[in-house]
PDB file of N, CA, C and O in Angstrom:
ATOM      1  N   GLY A   1      25.971 -65.629-121.822  1.00  0.00           N
ATOM      2  CA  GLY A   1      25.846 -64.436-122.534  1.00  0.00           C
ATOM      3  C   GLY A   1      25.662 -63.328-121.655  1.00  0.00           C
ATOM      4  O   GLY A   1      26.280 -62.282-121.851  1.00  0.00           O
ATOM      5  N   VAL A   2      24.775 -63.478-120.596  1.00  0.00           N
ATOM      6  CA  VAL A   2      24.526 -62.533-119.682  1.00  0.00           C
ATOM      7  C   VAL A   2      25.813 -62.151-118.951  1.00  0.00           C
ATOM      8  O   VAL A   2      26.215 -60.997-118.803  1.00  0.00           O
ATOM      9  N   ALA A   3      26.414 -63.273-118.509  1.00  0.00           N
ATOM     10  CA  ALA A   3      27.751 -63.052-117.662  1.00  0.00           C
ATOM     11  C   ALA A   3      28.749 -62.235-118.553  1.00  0.00           C
ATOM     12  O   ALA A   3      29.341 -61.267-118.074  1.00  0.00           O
ATOM     13  N   GLY A   4      28.930 -62.625-119.837  1.00  0.00           N
ATOM     14  CA  GLY A   4      29.797 -61.973-120.821  1.00  0.00           C
ATOM     15  C   GLY A   4      29.402 -60.516-120.827  1.00  0.00           C
ATOM     16  O   GLY A   4      30.244 -59.650-120.589  1.00  0.00           O
ATOM     17  N   ALA A   5      28.061 -60.203-121.109  1.00  0.00           N
ATOM     18  CA  ALA A   5      27.764 -58.804-121.249  1.00  0.00           C
ATOM     19  C   ALA A   5      28.047 -57.972-119.911  1.00  0.00           C
ATOM     20  O   ALA A   5      28.491 -56.825-119.953  1.00  0.00           O
ATOM     21  N   TYR A   6      27.759 -58.630-118.749  1.00  0.00           N
ATOM     22  CA  TYR A   6      28.099 -57.974-117.593  1.00  0.00           C
ATOM     23  C   TYR A   6      29.649 -57.712-117.560  1.00  0.00           C
ATOM     24  O   TYR A   6      30.041 -56.601-117.203  1.00  0.00           O
ATOM     25  N   MET A   7      30.425 -58.557-117.870  1.00  0.00           N
ATOM     26  CA  MET A   7      31.961 -58.293-117.847  1.00  0.00           C
ATOM     27  C   MET A   7      32.307 -57.269-118.678  1.00  0.00           C
ATOM     28  O   MET A   7      33.173 -56.447-118.378  1.00  0.00           O
ATOM     29  N   LEU A   8      31.582 -57.257-119.891  1.00  0.00           N
ATOM     30  CA  LEU A   8      32.051 -56.227-120.979  1.00  0.00           C
ATOM     31  C   LEU A   8      31.326 -54.862-120.776  1.00  0.00           C
ATOM     32  O   LEU A   8      31.557 -53.920-121.535  1.00  0.00           O
ATOM     33  N   GLY A   9      30.464 -54.771-119.762  1.00  0.00           N
ATOM     34  CA  GLY A   9      29.663 -53.644-119.660  1.00  0.00           C
ATOM     35  C   GLY A   9      28.506 -53.337-120.630  1.00  0.00           C
ATOM     36  O   GLY A   9      28.015 -52.209-120.660  1.00  0.00           O
ATOM     37  N   LEU A  10      28.062 -54.344-121.431  1.00  0.00           N
ATOM     38  CA  LEU A  10      27.141 -54.308-122.398  1.00  0.00           C
ATOM     39  C   LEU A  10      25.753 -54.608-121.745  1.00  0.00           C
ATOM     40  O   LEU A  10      25.720 -55.142-120.636  1.00  0.00           O
ATOM     41  N   PRO A  11      24.620 -54.281-122.401  1.00  0.00           N
ATOM     42  CA  PRO A  11      23.352 -54.672-121.855  1.00  0.00           C
ATOM     43  C   PRO A  11      23.097 -56.065-121.809  1.00  0.00           C
ATOM     44  O   PRO A  11      23.529 -56.782-122.712  1.00  0.00           O
ATOM     45  N   PHE A  12      22.447 -56.535-120.864  1.00  0.00           N
ATOM     46  CA  PHE A  12      22.350 -57.981-120.563  1.00  0.00           C
ATOM     47  C   PHE A  12      21.378 -58.630-121.767  1.00  0.00           C
ATOM     48  O   PHE A  12      21.537 -59.781-122.173  1.00  0.00           O
ATOM     49  N   ALA A  13      20.501 -57.856-122.199  1.00  0.00           N
ATOM     50  CA  ALA A  13      19.727 -58.399-123.238  1.00  0.00           C
ATOM     51  C   ALA A  13      20.533 -58.660-124.545  1.00  0.00           C
ATOM     52  O   ALA A  13      20.212 -59.550-125.333  1.00  0.00           O
ATOM     53  N   LEU A  14      21.511 -57.900-124.716  1.00  0.00           N
ATOM     54  CA  LEU A  14      22.347 -58.052-125.951  1.00  0.00           C
ATOM     55  C   LEU A  14      23.187 -59.462-125.802  1.00  0.00           C
ATOM     56  O   LEU A  14      23.360 -60.270-126.714  1.00  0.00           O
ATOM     57  N   GLY A  15      23.611 -59.564-124.616  1.00  0.00           N
ATOM     58  CA  GLY A  15      24.419 -60.828-124.522  1.00  0.00           C
ATOM     59  C   GLY A  15      23.481 -61.954-124.369  1.00  0.00           C
ATOM     60  O   GLY A  15      23.893 -63.029-124.804  1.00  0.00           O
ATOM     61  N   ALA A  16      22.343 -61.935-123.859  1.00  0.00           N
ATOM     62  CA  ALA A  16      21.303 -63.068-123.923  1.00  0.00           C
ATOM     63  C   ALA A  16      20.959 -63.415-125.268  1.00  0.00           C
ATOM     64  O   ALA A  16      20.806 -64.598-125.572  1.00  0.00           O
ATOM     65  N   PHE A  17      20.809 -62.387-126.195  1.00  0.00           N
ATOM     66  CA  PHE A  17      20.419 -62.531-127.571  1.00  0.00           C
ATOM     67  C   PHE A  17      21.549 -63.175-128.348  1.00  0.00           C
ATOM     68  O   PHE A  17      21.303 -64.161-129.043  1.00  0.00           O
ATOM     69  N   LEU A  18      22.633 -62.734-128.282  1.00  0.00           N
ATOM     70  CA  LEU A  18      23.828 -63.312-128.918  1.00  0.00           C
ATOM     71  C   LEU A  18      24.125 -64.614-128.458  1.00  0.00           C
ATOM     72  O   LEU A  18      24.515 -65.442-129.281  1.00  0.00           O
ATOM     73  N   SER A  19      23.991 -64.948-127.173  1.00  0.00           N
ATOM     74  CA  SER A  19      24.232 -66.319-126.621  1.00  0.00           C
ATOM     75  C   SER A  19      23.055 -67.343-127.018  1.00  0.00           C
ATOM     76  O   SER A  19      23.291 -68.549-127.092  1.00  0.00           O
ATOM     77  N   GLY A  20      21.959 -66.889-127.234  1.00  0.00           N
ATOM     78  CA  GLY A  20      20.860 -67.658-127.657  1.00  0.00           C
ATOM     79  C   GLY A  20      20.978 -67.967-129.140  1.00  0.00           C
ATOM     80  O   GLY A  20      20.515 -69.030-129.554  1.00  0.00           O
ATOM     81  N   GLY A  21      21.584 -67.086-129.993  1.00  0.00           N
ATOM     82  CA  GLY A  21      21.923 -67.478-131.258  1.00  0.00           C
ATOM     83  C   GLY A  21      22.969 -68.432-131.407  1.00  0.00           C
ATOM     84  O   GLY A  21      22.907 -69.372-132.199  1.00  0.00           O
ATOM     85  N   LEU A  22      24.019 -68.174-130.582  1.00  0.00           N
ATOM     86  CA  LEU A  22      25.119 -69.253-130.615  1.00  0.00           C
ATOM     87  C   LEU A  22      24.635 -70.603-130.088  1.00  0.00           C
ATOM     88  O   LEU A  22      25.000 -71.629-130.662  1.00  0.00           O
ATOM     89  N   ALA A  23      23.869 -70.649-129.075  1.00  0.00           N
ATOM     90  CA  ALA A  23      23.224 -71.923-128.670  1.00  0.00           C
ATOM     91  C   ALA A  23      22.286 -72.592-129.729  1.00  0.00           C
ATOM     92  O   ALA A  23      22.269 -73.800-129.967  1.00  0.00           O
ATOM     93  N   ALA A  24      21.542 -71.681-130.306  1.00  0.00           N
ATOM     94  CA  ALA A  24      20.860 -72.321-131.529  1.00  0.00           C
ATOM     95  C   ALA A  24      21.547 -72.802-132.727  1.00  0.00           C
ATOM     96  O   ALA A  24      21.106 -73.721-133.418  1.00  0.00           O
ATOM     97  N   GLY A  25      22.629 -72.172-132.962  1.00  0.00           N
ATOM     98  CA  GLY A  25      23.610 -72.630-133.993  1.00  0.00           C
ATOM     99  C   GLY A  25      24.374 -73.803-133.663  1.00  0.00           C
ATOM    100  O   GLY A  25      24.646 -74.679-134.484  1.00  0.00           O
ATOM    101  N   SER A  26      24.771 -73.814-132.265  1.00  0.00           N
ATOM    102  CA  SER A  26      25.473 -75.021-131.807  1.00  0.00           C
ATOM    103  C   SER A  26      24.549 -76.305-131.744  1.00  0.00           C
ATOM    104  O   SER A  26      24.989 -77.447-131.879  1.00  0.00           O
ATOM    105  N   MET A  27      23.209 -75.988-131.522  1.00  0.00           N
ATOM    106  CA  MET A  27      22.337 -77.274-131.501  1.00  0.00           C
ATOM    107  C   MET A  27      22.084 -77.818-132.943  1.00  0.00           C
ATOM    108  O   MET A  27      21.940 -79.010-133.216  1.00  0.00           O
ATOM    109  N   LEU A  28      22.049 -76.761-133.844  1.00  0.00           N
ATOM    110  CA  LEU A  28      21.763 -77.359-135.323  1.00  0.00           C
ATOM    111  C   LEU A  28      23.068 -77.932-135.706  1.00  0.00           C
ATOM    112  O   LEU A  28      23.017 -78.953-136.393  1.00  0.00           O
ATOM    113  N   PHE A  29      24.318 -77.429-135.363  1.00  0.00           N
ATOM    114  CA  PHE A  29      25.551 -78.104-135.816  1.00  0.00           C
ATOM    115  C   PHE A  29      25.634 -79.471-135.237  1.00  0.00           C
ATOM    116  O   PHE A  29      26.007 -80.417-135.931  1.00  0.00           O
ATOM    117  N   LEU A  30      25.296 -79.610-133.969  1.00  0.00           N
ATOM    118  CA  LEU A  30      25.478 -80.989-133.296  1.00  0.00           C
ATOM    119  C   LEU A  30      24.499 -81.983-133.859  1.00  0.00           C
ATOM    120  O   LEU A  30      24.787 -83.171-134.007  1.00  0.00           O
ATOM    121  N   GLN A  31      23.235 -81.416-134.193  1.00  0.00           N
ATOM    122  CA  GLN A  31      22.182 -82.208-134.698  1.00  0.00           C
ATOM    123  C   GLN A  31      22.542 -82.837-136.056  1.00  0.00           C
ATOM    124  O   GLN A  31      22.249 -84.001-136.327  1.00  0.00           O
ATOM    125  N   GLN A  32      23.218 -81.976-136.932  1.00  0.00           N
ATOM    126  CA  GLN A  32      23.508 -82.453-138.218  1.00  0.00           C
ATOM    127  C   GLN A  32      24.796 -83.336-138.233  1.00  0.00           C
ATOM    128  O   GLN A  32      24.919 -84.144-139.153  1.00  0.00           O
ATOM    129  N   ARG A  33      25.768 -83.237-137.274  1.00  0.00           N
ATOM    130  CA  ARG A  33      26.970 -83.870-137.339  1.00  0.00           C
ATOM    131  C   ARG A  33      26.974 -85.013-136.311  1.00  0.00           C
ATOM    132  O   ARG A  33      27.981 -85.720-136.319  1.00  0.00           O
ATOM    133  N   SER A  34      26.085 -85.279-135.500  1.00  0.00           N
ATOM    134  CA  SER A  34      26.140 -86.324-134.572  1.00  0.00           C
ATOM    135  C   SER A  34      24.892 -87.229-134.544  1.00  0.00           C
ATOM    136  O   SER A  34      23.931 -86.915-135.246  1.00  0.00           O
ATOM    137  N   ARG A  35      24.854 -88.233-133.843  1.00  0.00           N
ATOM    138  CA  ARG A  35      23.595 -89.104-133.666  1.00  0.00           C
ATOM    139  C   ARG A  35      22.994 -88.845-132.504  1.00  0.00           C
ATOM    140  O   ARG A  35      22.131 -89.650-132.154  1.00  0.00           O
ATOM    141  N   LEU A  36      23.249 -87.829-131.734  1.00  0.00           N
ATOM    142  CA  LEU A  36      22.674 -87.542-130.492  1.00  0.00           C
ATOM    143  C   LEU A  36      21.156 -87.075-130.762  1.00  0.00           C
ATOM    144  O   LEU A  36      20.914 -86.468-131.805  1.00  0.00           O
ATOM    145  N   LYS A  37      20.247 -87.318-129.945  1.00  0.00           N
ATOM    146  CA  LYS A  37      18.856 -86.936-129.905  1.00  0.00           C
ATOM    147  C   LYS A  37      18.760 -85.477-129.519  1.00  0.00           C
ATOM    148  O   LYS A  37      19.679 -84.899-128.939  1.00  0.00           O
ATOM    149  N   GLU A  38      17.576 -84.878-129.870  1.00  0.00           N
ATOM    150  CA  GLU A  38      17.533 -83.398-129.741  1.00  0.00           C
ATOM    151  C   GLU A  38      17.468 -83.197-128.160  1.00  0.00           C
ATOM    152  O   GLU A  38      18.132 -82.263-127.709  1.00  0.00           O
ATOM    153  N   ASP A  39      16.837 -83.873-127.401  1.00  0.00           N
ATOM    154  CA  ASP A  39      16.881 -83.624-126.032  1.00  0.00           C
ATOM    155  C   ASP A  39      18.201 -83.645-125.353  1.00  0.00           C
ATOM    156  O   ASP A  39      18.460 -82.914-124.397  1.00  0.00           O
ATOM    157  N   ALA A  40      19.127 -84.601-125.929  1.00  0.00           N
ATOM    158  CA  ALA A  40      20.355 -84.731-125.242  1.00  0.00           C
ATOM    159  C   ALA A  40      21.293 -83.547-125.753  1.00  0.00           C
ATOM    160  O   ALA A  40      22.248 -83.161-125.080  1.00  0.00           O
ATOM    161  N   ILE A  41      20.953 -82.993-127.000  1.00  0.00           N
ATOM    162  CA  ILE A  41      21.833 -81.854-127.433  1.00  0.00           C
ATOM    163  C   ILE A  41      21.423 -80.645-126.601  1.00  0.00           C
ATOM    164  O   ILE A  41      22.271 -79.877-126.145  1.00  0.00           O
ATOM    165  N   ILE A  42      20.118 -80.485-126.407  1.00  0.00           N
ATOM    166  CA  ILE A  42      19.664 -79.317-125.600  1.00  0.00           C
ATOM    167  C   ILE A  42      20.283 -79.262-124.195  1.00  0.00           C
ATOM    168  O   ILE A  42      20.805 -78.258-123.712  1.00  0.00           O
ATOM    169  N   GLY A  43      20.166 -80.434-123.607  1.00  0.00           N
ATOM    170  CA  GLY A  43      20.592 -80.693-122.216  1.00  0.00           C
ATOM    171  C   GLY A  43      22.385 -80.308-122.236  1.00  0.00           C
ATOM    172  O   GLY A  43      22.896 -79.583-121.381  1.00  0.00           O
ATOM    173  N   LEU A  44      23.060 -80.863-123.223  1.00  0.00           N
ATOM    174  CA  LEU A  44      24.390 -80.514-123.352  1.00  0.00           C
ATOM    175  C   LEU A  44      24.691 -79.135-123.467  1.00  0.00           C
ATOM    176  O   LEU A  44      25.571 -78.632-122.768  1.00  0.00           O
ATOM    177  N   ILE A  45      24.005 -78.450-124.326  1.00  0.00           N
ATOM    178  CA  ILE A  45      24.425 -77.074-124.591  1.00  0.00           C
ATOM    179  C   ILE A  45      23.948 -76.110-123.446  1.00  0.00           C
ATOM    180  O   ILE A  45      24.626 -75.135-123.124  1.00  0.00           O
ATOM    181  N   PHE A  46      22.767 -76.417-122.849  1.00  0.00           N
ATOM    182  CA  PHE A  46      22.222 -75.582-121.757  1.00  0.00           C
ATOM    183  C   PHE A  46      23.340 -75.797-120.654  1.00  0.00           C
ATOM    184  O   PHE A  46      23.916 -74.817-120.182  1.00  0.00           O
ATOM    185  N   SER A  47      23.627 -77.023-120.267  1.00  0.00           N
ATOM    186  CA  SER A  47      24.576 -77.128-119.101  1.00  0.00           C
ATOM    187  C   SER A  47      25.871 -76.573-119.428  1.00  0.00           C
ATOM    188  O   SER A  47      26.535 -76.011-118.556  1.00  0.00           O
ATOM    189  N   SER A  48      26.273 -76.686-120.599  1.00  0.00           N
ATOM    190  CA  SER A  48      27.647 -76.084-120.990  1.00  0.00           C
ATOM    191  C   SER A  48      27.641 -74.603-120.870  1.00  0.00           C
ATOM    192  O   SER A  48      28.522 -73.983-120.273  1.00  0.00           O
ATOM    193  N   PHE A  49      26.666 -74.083-121.430  1.00  0.00           N
ATOM    194  CA  PHE A  49      26.554 -72.468-121.347  1.00  0.00           C
ATOM    195  C   PHE A  49      26.367 -71.983-119.918  1.00  0.00           C
ATOM    196  O   PHE A  49      26.889 -70.948-119.505  1.00  0.00           O
ATOM    197  N   PHE A  50      25.577 -72.801-119.163  1.00  0.00           N
ATOM    198  CA  PHE A  50      25.339 -72.448-117.645  1.00  0.00           C
ATOM    199  C   PHE A  50      26.672 -72.484-116.932  1.00  0.00           C
ATOM    200  O   PHE A  50      27.018 -71.591-116.158  1.00  0.00           O
ATOM    201  N   GLY A  51      27.448 -73.596-117.230  1.00  0.00           N
ATOM    202  CA  GLY A  51      28.665 -73.784-116.451  1.00  0.00           C
ATOM    203  C   GLY A  51      29.742 -72.578-116.940  1.00  0.00           C
ATOM    204  O   GLY A  51      30.420 -71.965-116.116  1.00  0.00           O
ATOM    205  N   ILE A  52      29.799 -72.347-118.245  1.00  0.00           N
ATOM    206  CA  ILE A  52      30.722 -71.279-118.790  1.00  0.00           C
ATOM    207  C   ILE A  52      30.192 -69.941-118.182  1.00  0.00           C
ATOM    208  O   ILE A  52      31.044 -69.117-117.850  1.00  0.00           O
ATOM    209  N   GLY A  53      28.977 -69.663-118.016  1.00  0.00           N
ATOM    210  CA  GLY A  53      28.744 -68.466-117.297  1.00  0.00           C
ATOM    211  C   GLY A  53      29.053 -68.296-115.937  1.00  0.00           C
ATOM    212  O   GLY A  53      29.503 -67.233-115.510  1.00  0.00           O
ATOM    213  N   LEU A  54      28.820 -69.370-115.164  1.00  0.00           N
ATOM    214  CA  LEU A  54      29.239 -69.315-113.779  1.00  0.00           C
ATOM    215  C   LEU A  54      30.778 -69.282-113.651  1.00  0.00           C
ATOM    216  O   LEU A  54      31.286 -68.692-112.698  1.00  0.00           O
ATOM    217  N   PHE A  55      31.494 -69.865-114.532  1.00  0.00           N
ATOM    218  CA  PHE A  55      32.972 -69.625-114.531  1.00  0.00           C
ATOM    219  C   PHE A  55      33.322 -68.196-114.831  1.00  0.00           C
ATOM    220  O   PHE A  55      34.143 -67.612-114.124  1.00  0.00           O
ATOM    221  N   MET A  56      32.746 -67.617-115.833  1.00  0.00           N
ATOM    222  CA  MET A  56      32.896 -66.204-116.086  1.00  0.00           C
ATOM    223  C   MET A  56      32.669 -65.184-114.926  1.00  0.00           C
ATOM    224  O   MET A  56      33.378 -64.199-114.719  1.00  0.00           O
ATOM    225  N   VAL A  57      31.579 -65.562-114.201  1.00  0.00           N
ATOM    226  CA  VAL A  57      31.228 -64.679-113.014  1.00  0.00           C
ATOM    227  C   VAL A  57      32.221 -64.783-111.970  1.00  0.00           C
ATOM    228  O   VAL A  57      32.566 -63.823-111.281  1.00  0.00           O
ATOM    229  N   SER A  58      32.739 -66.113-111.843  1.00  0.00           N
ATOM    230  CA  SER A  58      33.732 -66.318-110.813  1.00  0.00           C
ATOM    231  C   SER A  58      35.033 -65.756-111.011  1.00  0.00           C
ATOM    232  O   SER A  58      35.806 -65.582-110.069  1.00  0.00           O
ATOM    233  N   LEU A  59      35.362 -65.409-112.428  1.00  0.00           N
ATOM    234  CA  LEU A  59      36.530 -64.831-112.793  1.00  0.00           C
ATOM    235  C   LEU A  59      36.531 -63.265-112.189  1.00  0.00           C
ATOM    236  O   LEU A  59      37.528 -62.775-111.659  1.00  0.00           O
ATOM    237  N   ASN A  60      35.386 -62.629-112.337  1.00  0.00           N
ATOM    238  CA  ASN A  60      35.270 -61.139-112.006  1.00  0.00           C
ATOM    239  C   ASN A  60      35.164 -61.043-110.395  1.00  0.00           C
ATOM    240  O   ASN A  60      34.186 -61.473-109.783  1.00  0.00           O
ATOM    241  N   PRO A  61      36.125 -60.518-109.861  1.00  0.00           N
ATOM    242  CA  PRO A  61      36.156 -60.532-108.359  1.00  0.00           C
ATOM    243  C   PRO A  61      35.122 -59.530-107.658  1.00  0.00           C
ATOM    244  O   PRO A  61      34.988 -59.507-106.434  1.00  0.00           O
ATOM    245  N   THR A  62      34.397 -58.700-108.532  1.00  0.00           N
ATOM    246  CA  THR A  62      33.485 -57.729-107.957  1.00  0.00           C
ATOM    247  C   THR A  62      32.274 -58.480-107.395  1.00  0.00           C
ATOM    248  O   THR A  62      31.944 -59.562-107.881  1.00  0.00           O
ATOM    249  N   SER A  63      31.692 -57.991-106.503  1.00  0.00           N
ATOM    250  CA  SER A  63      30.394 -58.718-105.863  1.00  0.00           C
ATOM    251  C   SER A  63      29.333 -58.465-106.811  1.00  0.00           C
ATOM    252  O   SER A  63      29.015 -57.318-107.128  1.00  0.00           O
ATOM    253  N   VAL A  64      28.776 -59.498-107.274  1.00  0.00           N
ATOM    254  CA  VAL A  64      27.652 -59.477-108.318  1.00  0.00           C
ATOM    255  C   VAL A  64      26.532 -60.494-107.717  1.00  0.00           C
ATOM    256  O   VAL A  64      26.806 -61.597-107.243  1.00  0.00           O
ATOM    257  N   ASN A  65      25.320 -59.982-107.808  1.00  0.00           N
ATOM    258  CA  ASN A  65      24.332 -60.653-107.287  1.00  0.00           C
ATOM    259  C   ASN A  65      23.581 -61.543-108.338  1.00  0.00           C
ATOM    260  O   ASN A  65      22.739 -61.058-109.094  1.00  0.00           O
ATOM    261  N   ILE A  66      23.914 -62.818-108.347  1.00  0.00           N
ATOM    262  CA  ILE A  66      23.378 -63.743-109.425  1.00  0.00           C
ATOM    263  C   ILE A  66      21.872 -63.731-109.485  1.00  0.00           C
ATOM    264  O   ILE A  66      21.311 -63.894-110.569  1.00  0.00           O
ATOM    265  N   GLN A  67      21.186 -63.545-108.366  1.00  0.00           N
ATOM    266  CA  GLN A  67      19.755 -63.462-108.418  1.00  0.00           C
ATOM    267  C   GLN A  67      19.424 -62.296-109.337  1.00  0.00           C
ATOM    268  O   GLN A  67      18.659 -62.531-110.272  1.00  0.00           O
ATOM    269  N   THR A  68      19.860 -61.191-109.200  1.00  0.00           N
ATOM    270  CA  THR A  68      19.441 -60.035-109.959  1.00  0.00           C
ATOM    271  C   THR A  68      19.773 -60.139-111.407  1.00  0.00           C
ATOM    272  O   THR A  68      19.039 -59.601-112.236  1.00  0.00           O
ATOM    273  N   ILE A  69      20.933 -60.860-111.790  1.00  0.00           N
ATOM    274  CA  ILE A  69      21.348 -61.149-113.154  1.00  0.00           C
ATOM    275  C   ILE A  69      20.187 -62.030-113.727  1.00  0.00           C
ATOM    276  O   ILE A  69      19.696 -61.692-114.804  1.00  0.00           O
ATOM    277  N   ILE A  70      19.732 -63.105-113.097  1.00  0.00           N
ATOM    278  CA  ILE A  70      19.030 -64.097-113.501  1.00  0.00           C
ATOM    279  C   ILE A  70      17.485 -63.635-113.583  1.00  0.00           C
ATOM    280  O   ILE A  70      16.839 -63.821-114.614  1.00  0.00           O
ATOM    281  N   LEU A  71      16.899 -62.990-112.379  1.00  0.00           N
ATOM    282  CA  LEU A  71      15.555 -62.599-112.370  1.00  0.00           C
ATOM    283  C   LEU A  71      15.241 -61.221-112.714  1.00  0.00           C
ATOM    284  O   LEU A  71      14.101 -60.890-113.042  1.00  0.00           O
ATOM    285  N   GLY A  72      16.435 -60.225-112.634  1.00  0.00           N
ATOM    286  CA  GLY A  72      16.273 -58.925-112.763  1.00  0.00           C
ATOM    287  C   GLY A  72      15.812 -58.238-111.489  1.00  0.00           C
ATOM    288  O   GLY A  72      15.672 -58.838-110.424  1.00  0.00           O
ATOM    289  N   ASN A  73      15.565 -56.830-111.679  1.00  0.00           N
ATOM    290  CA  ASN A  73      15.191 -55.953-110.556  1.00  0.00           C
ATOM    291  C   ASN A  73      14.122 -55.122-111.068  1.00  0.00           C
ATOM    292  O   ASN A  73      14.442 -54.214-111.836  1.00  0.00           O
ATOM    293  N   ILE A  74      12.956 -55.278-110.781  1.00  0.00           N
ATOM    294  CA  ILE A  74      11.838 -54.518-111.277  1.00  0.00           C
ATOM    295  C   ILE A  74      11.845 -53.100-110.843  1.00  0.00           C
ATOM    296  O   ILE A  74      11.189 -52.265-111.466  1.00  0.00           O
ATOM    297  N   LEU A  75      12.583 -52.778-109.766  1.00  0.00           N
ATOM    298  CA  LEU A  75      12.683 -51.247-109.277  1.00  0.00           C
ATOM    299  C   LEU A  75      13.804 -50.602-110.124  1.00  0.00           C
ATOM    300  O   LEU A  75      13.940 -49.380-110.077  1.00  0.00           O
ATOM    301  N   ALA A  76      14.620 -51.365-110.901  1.00  0.00           N
ATOM    302  CA  ALA A  76      15.642 -50.579-111.548  1.00  0.00           C
ATOM    303  C   ALA A  76      15.410 -50.355-113.030  1.00  0.00           C
ATOM    304  O   ALA A  76      16.308 -50.012-113.799  1.00  0.00           O
ATOM    305  N   ILE A  77      14.173 -50.566-113.377  1.00  0.00           N
ATOM    306  CA  ILE A  77      13.809 -50.222-114.878  1.00  0.00           C
ATOM    307  C   ILE A  77      13.757 -48.884-115.323  1.00  0.00           C
ATOM    308  O   ILE A  77      12.945 -48.044-114.935  1.00  0.00           O
ATOM    309  N   ALA A  78      14.679 -48.713-116.175  1.00  0.00           N
ATOM    310  CA  ALA A  78      14.672 -47.287-116.728  1.00  0.00           C
ATOM    311  C   ALA A  78      13.853 -47.095-117.998  1.00  0.00           C
ATOM    312  O   ALA A  78      13.607 -48.093-118.676  1.00  0.00           O
ATOM    313  N   PRO A  79      13.400 -45.867-118.387  1.00  0.00           N
ATOM    314  CA  PRO A  79      12.714 -45.537-119.463  1.00  0.00           C
ATOM    315  C   PRO A  79      13.320 -46.287-120.866  1.00  0.00           C
ATOM    316  O   PRO A  79      12.589 -46.724-121.755  1.00  0.00           O
ATOM    317  N   GLU A  80      14.635 -46.339-120.881  1.00  0.00           N
ATOM    318  CA  GLU A  80      15.291 -46.933-122.082  1.00  0.00           C
ATOM    319  C   GLU A  80      15.055 -48.555-122.122  1.00  0.00           C
ATOM    320  O   GLU A  80      15.113 -49.252-123.135  1.00  0.00           O
ATOM    321  N   ASP A  81      14.790 -48.974-120.856  1.00  0.00           N
ATOM    322  CA  ASP A  81      14.499 -50.412-120.812  1.00  0.00           C
ATOM    323  C   ASP A  81      13.236 -50.812-121.378  1.00  0.00           C
ATOM    324  O   ASP A  81      13.068 -51.823-122.060  1.00  0.00           O
ATOM    325  N   ILE A  82      12.384 -49.996-121.071  1.00  0.00           N
ATOM    326  CA  ILE A  82      10.873 -50.151-121.631  1.00  0.00           C
ATOM    327  C   ILE A  82      10.861 -49.894-123.171  1.00  0.00           C
ATOM    328  O   ILE A  82      10.090 -50.521-123.896  1.00  0.00           O
ATOM    329  N   ILE A  83      11.615 -49.083-123.595  1.00  0.00           N
ATOM    330  CA  ILE A  83      11.679 -48.955-124.982  1.00  0.00           C
ATOM    331  C   ILE A  83      12.335 -50.131-125.720  1.00  0.00           C
ATOM    332  O   ILE A  83      11.966 -50.472-126.844  1.00  0.00           O
ATOM    333  N   GLN A  84      13.316 -50.731-125.048  1.00  0.00           N
ATOM    334  CA  GLN A  84      14.027 -51.924-125.550  1.00  0.00           C
ATOM    335  C   GLN A  84      12.974 -53.054-125.482  1.00  0.00           C
ATOM    336  O   GLN A  84      12.866 -53.745-126.495  1.00  0.00           O
ATOM    337  N   LEU A  85      12.172 -53.337-124.405  1.00  0.00           N
ATOM    338  CA  LEU A  85      11.399 -54.220-124.213  1.00  0.00           C
ATOM    339  C   LEU A  85      10.201 -54.236-125.316  1.00  0.00           C
ATOM    340  O   LEU A  85       9.729 -55.245-125.841  1.00  0.00           O
ATOM    341  N   ALA A  86       9.806 -52.838-125.551  1.00  0.00           N
ATOM    342  CA  ALA A  86       8.762 -52.826-126.596  1.00  0.00           C
ATOM    343  C   ALA A  86       9.230 -53.207-127.931  1.00  0.00           C
ATOM    344  O   ALA A  86       8.496 -53.837-128.692  1.00  0.00           O
ATOM    345  N   ALA A  87      10.473 -52.839-128.264  1.00  0.00           N
ATOM    346  CA  ALA A  87      11.086 -53.186-129.605  1.00  0.00           C
ATOM    347  C   ALA A  87      11.266 -54.619-129.817  1.00  0.00           C
ATOM    348  O   ALA A  87      11.092 -55.121-130.927  1.00  0.00           O
ATOM    349  N   ILE A  88      11.676 -55.423-128.592  1.00  0.00           N
ATOM    350  CA  ILE A  88      11.754 -56.790-128.771  1.00  0.00           C
ATOM    351  C   ILE A  88      10.422 -57.503-128.789  1.00  0.00           C
ATOM    352  O   ILE A  88      10.322 -58.539-129.446  1.00  0.00           O
ATOM    353  N   GLY A  89       9.404 -57.031-128.126  1.00  0.00           N
ATOM    354  CA  GLY A  89       8.151 -57.530-128.220  1.00  0.00           C
ATOM    355  C   GLY A  89       7.534 -57.280-129.578  1.00  0.00           C
ATOM    356  O   GLY A  89       6.817 -58.158-130.059  1.00  0.00           O
ATOM    357  N   PHE A  90       7.753 -56.152-130.238  1.00  0.00           N
ATOM    358  CA  PHE A  90       7.243 -55.906-131.468  1.00  0.00           C
ATOM    359  C   PHE A  90       7.967 -56.819-132.560  1.00  0.00           C
ATOM    360  O   PHE A  90       7.278 -57.317-133.450  1.00  0.00           O
ATOM    361  N   ILE A  91       9.149 -57.015-132.516  1.00  0.00           N
ATOM    362  CA  ILE A  91       9.872 -57.769-133.401  1.00  0.00           C
ATOM    363  C   ILE A  91       9.518 -59.349-133.348  1.00  0.00           C
ATOM    364  O   ILE A  91       9.514 -60.079-134.339  1.00  0.00           O
ATOM    365  N   SER A  92       9.249 -59.714-132.152  1.00  0.00           N
ATOM    366  CA  SER A  92       8.852 -61.083-131.905  1.00  0.00           C
ATOM    367  C   SER A  92       7.417 -61.385-132.120  1.00  0.00           C
ATOM    368  O   SER A  92       6.992 -62.525-131.934  1.00  0.00           O
TER     369      SER A  92
END
């Protein structure tokens, strides 16, 4: 989700939110339609999404710092980011 948001120029949080919803939906779908246990489904979905994300990053030839995408950069926080974090914290 974050890699897709990066490629489309969208906020990373939006990509993470949408991919989290897709992951949850995929887990529910597999749980209802297969005999796999929950931990196996979580491992399958997590590994698949991580692999797809790495593939998407490798398609984009620009230099991207994976560590910055995964961990963030505390020095690059803008006032808009603080508002977004406050809204997410309030909702959750």
